[in-house]
N, C-alpha and C positions, 0 to 999 in steps of 0.2 A: 493832950492826949486822944480826947472826944474829937476836938474837931480833928484832927489827923486821920483818924479811922473815917471821919464822915465824909472827908474829902477824897479820899482813894473809893469808897463805895460808890460816890458820886462820877467819877473816873471813870469807874468800870461799868457804870448805868449809863454814861452817854458814848461808850465806846461800841455797845453791841450793836446798834441801829448801822454803824458802818462797818461793824464785820459781816452783818446779815447782808448789806447791799454790795459786798464786795463780791467778786464772782472767782473762787476758786476751780482751775483747771480739772480738776479730779473730781469725782464721784463725792457722793455724799457720805455716812456711815458706811462702813465696807469692811466687813470682816475679813481678816487676811488679804487685807488690800492696803488703801490709804491710811487707816487708823491702826494699822498691825503695829505693837512696839517694835518687832524687828525692822520694821521698814523696808523688806524684801520687796514686797508686794509684785509678784510674780503674774502676767498675764495668764488667762487660761488656757490648758493644755489643748492639743488637738487630737490627741490620743483616745481613740474609741470614737470619732465622729464618723457617720457612715453619710459621705459624701455622695451626692446624686451627681453621676456622669452623664456626658451629651454625649452622641454619636461621635466614632471616630470619622476624620477625613484631613485633608489637605492643611498644614501646622499654620497656612498663609491665610487660610479661612477660617480655622479654629480658634487659633491666637495663641495656643501654648505650643510649646517647643514639641512635646512630644505628641500631638495630632488629636487631643482628647481634653474635654475641659472637666473642672470638679465645681466650678460654679458657673451661674448664670448658662447653666445648661439648654436653656430653650435658646436654639439658634436661630430661630424666626422671630424671637422677641428681642433678642440680646447680640445684634449681630455685630456690634464693635467695641464691646466689653467681654471679657473673659475671667474667669476665676480660675488660676492655675496653679496646683499642690506641686511643692517641690522641698526637697532634703539638700541640705547643707552642714556642713562640720562648722562647731563652735557658732560663734557669733558674726553677724554681717550686717553693713548696711543696706538699706532698701535702694540709697541712691550708687552703689557700686556699679561701676560700670559693666555691660555684659563683655563677655571675651567671646562670643562666638560659638562655643560649644552647647550644641541643644542638650536640653537634661528636663528631668522634671518625674514624675510619679512613676512614667513608663521609660523614662531614658536616663535614669540614674542619679548620681550625686551632684549638684551643683556648683559649679566655681563662684560664681554668682547668683543671688535671687533674679535678676535681670534674664540670666541665660534660659529661664522656663517661659518665656515670652519668646513668641516665632519671631521669624523674620519679618520686620512690617510694621510690628508691634513693640510698646516700651510699658515699662512699669508706670501706671497711671499717678500722676503727679510728681515726678521727680524731677522736673525744674522750679517745683514750690508755687505752681500756679494752680488755684483750687477751681480755676474754669476748666482744665483739663478734663478732671470728672464731669462736670456738669454738661460738657460736649458729648458725651459717651454714655450716662445713664441718666437715672432721676432717684429722687429722695427716698420715693415710692419701692423702685425696682432696687436701690442698694440696701433698703432696710428689710424687704419683705421677701425679693423674688430673686438672690443672690442663692439662696439655699441652705443648709446645713453647714456648720463652722463659720471660718474667719477668713476675709480676702483681705488684705492689706495695701496701702498708697503709700508711695515715696515722700509722704510729709506729715511731719507732726501736726496736731490740729490745733496748736497753740501757736501764737507768734512770739512769745517770749515766755518763760518761767516763770512768771511773776501772776498778775492778774489777767482776767481774760481781756484782751483787745477788743477796741471796735470790730465791725463786721469787715472782712475785707473786701477790698476796692478792687478795680482792673490792675492798679501796678503793686497790689499786695503780694509778697513774694514769702512764704512759710518756712522755716528750716526744718531739718532732718536732726533733731537732738536726740542722743544718746539716751538719757534717762531723764526722770525728774517729772514733775508737774509740768502738764503741758505737753510733754514728749512723746505720749502716744500717738500711734499710725491713726490716720482716718483707716476706716474700715468698713467694709461691706459682707453680711452674711446673718444668719440666724444667730449666731452666738457672740456679735457685737453688741456693744452698750453703749450708753449715753452717760458723758460725764456731765460735769457742770457747766463746761463750755461747748456749745453746739451750734456755731455758728461758722466754724471752718469752710464748709462747701455749700450748705443748704441751711438757712438761717432755723436755728433751734430744731434741726431733723441732723445734724451730722453725727453719727456715733462714730467710736471708736475701740480699739484691741485694750479695752482697759488693765492697766497695771503697769505704775510708772517704772518697773525696774527694768523694762525694753520700749525703750523709745524706737524711733524711727531709725536711727542710726546706729542700734547693737541689737538685733534680732536673732531668736533662734528658729528655727524650721519645726522645732517640738511644740512651740506655742503661736507661732507667727507664719509659717511655712505657706499660706495659701497667699497667691500674690494678685494682685488685681493687675492684669494687660491689658491698656487700650491700643484701639488701630492708629497706627498712623497717619490714613488719608482721613476724607471727608467724606468718601459714599460706602459703599457696600463692599466688603471683603471679598466675597463671592463673584460679584460682578468684575471688580478688580483683576481676580485671579483669572478667570475666564479669559476676560481681554489678553491678558501677558501669554495664555496658552495659544490664542490664535495668532498674536505675533511671532510665536516662535515657530508657527508653521510656514515656511516659504512658498509664497504661490506658485501655480504650475505656468511654466516657461515655454512659450512656442518657438520653434526653431523657423526663423524665416526663410532658412534655404530649402526647406523640408518638401519635396511634392507631396500636394495633396492625393490621396487615394480615391478614386471615384467611387460612389455607392456601387453594390454589387447589382449586378443586371442593367444598368445604366450605362447605354457606351458613350464615351468622351463625344465632346463637340468635333465633329469632320472625321469621325470614323465610319467606315463603309455600312452598310444595312443590309442585313441577310435577305433574301427572298423569301417570299412566304414557303413554308414546306419544305425549308432548306434546314440544313444544321445551324445551329445557332453561330453569328460570325464572331471573329475574336473582338474583345472587347480593348485591347492595348491599341496604342497608336499604330499606324501604319508604316513600315521603313521604307522609302521610297527608295532606297540604294541598293537593294538586296533583290537580286535576279528574281521574275517569277517561276515560281514552282513549276515544273514537269510531271507533278505526280497526277495518277488520274483523277477523275473528279470523283468528289464523295458520293455513294448512291445514297439518293434521298430517303430511298424507302428503308434504308437499314432505322434509320431513327423515327418513328413514327411520330407525327405532328401533334404535338400536345402531351404524350405519352408520360408515365410518370419517371421522374430522376430517382436514382438510386443515389443515396447518402453514403458516404463511408462508414463502416460501423465505428460505434462509438463506445466506449468504455463506461457503466455507469459508475460514479462519483460514490465513493461511501461517505458517511457522514463524519466529518471531521477532515475529511482528504482535503489535499491542495490539487 
């Protein structure tokens, strides 16, 4: 009996280092979370969060379908990534395809979370590639400059439901799990938190929307209604939008058959020149087929040379009139 108890104690003692070296994807002791006896572990609610909004503008430049950001509000510093607040009914997958119906904080309820992103933008990480976020922001900006609240990407932070996998490579594709360990979506914002697996995007610096009850594939807008939207292109969205606007304006066309009008006061080539002291000669071309006029000559004294010319009266334009 004594030997049996001793062997059990020895087994437990040897197992402790193994457990300590293992990396469970969730956080450590978490009241009401991973260590909650009920096992519900809901993420933190967004109710009551005072978001910092950007200026309003064209959705294609802002990144949010309603034309205003609630995350990454500094458009100068964060041109290619946006935090867009949205609402939807029930639970949705962050990888649900967009329907094309614009929605968001100022445009009503979304059919899909992806509809909160403007045309030319997508939910970050929707293909499971970790470098999508890397190309649009940095770890420091994600963790410290996104602003209040949480904004989530369309990828779970773990590659499996078990232990922490090795850091991702260019070929790694992250899933979008519904719930459980490692299912929580990658997150930017002040309310995001570190789990034990922190290598999904930036090694040792990737935060998540903590709470395994809502994985990437099954989120509510109450707790995960902030969406990370990434620009589809490689450059500056504002510059691209400006170029498209110019392309839409057709260039002025020139009619090759139109007759050019000579400048006022300049007689065309070949026109007769009036003698000094006489009335101004006509500026139009002479029609040689017409019979010479028998009208009496013009009295040159009627119009003094160099006298003022009286312009026809004009009506003053009122401000705003055309």
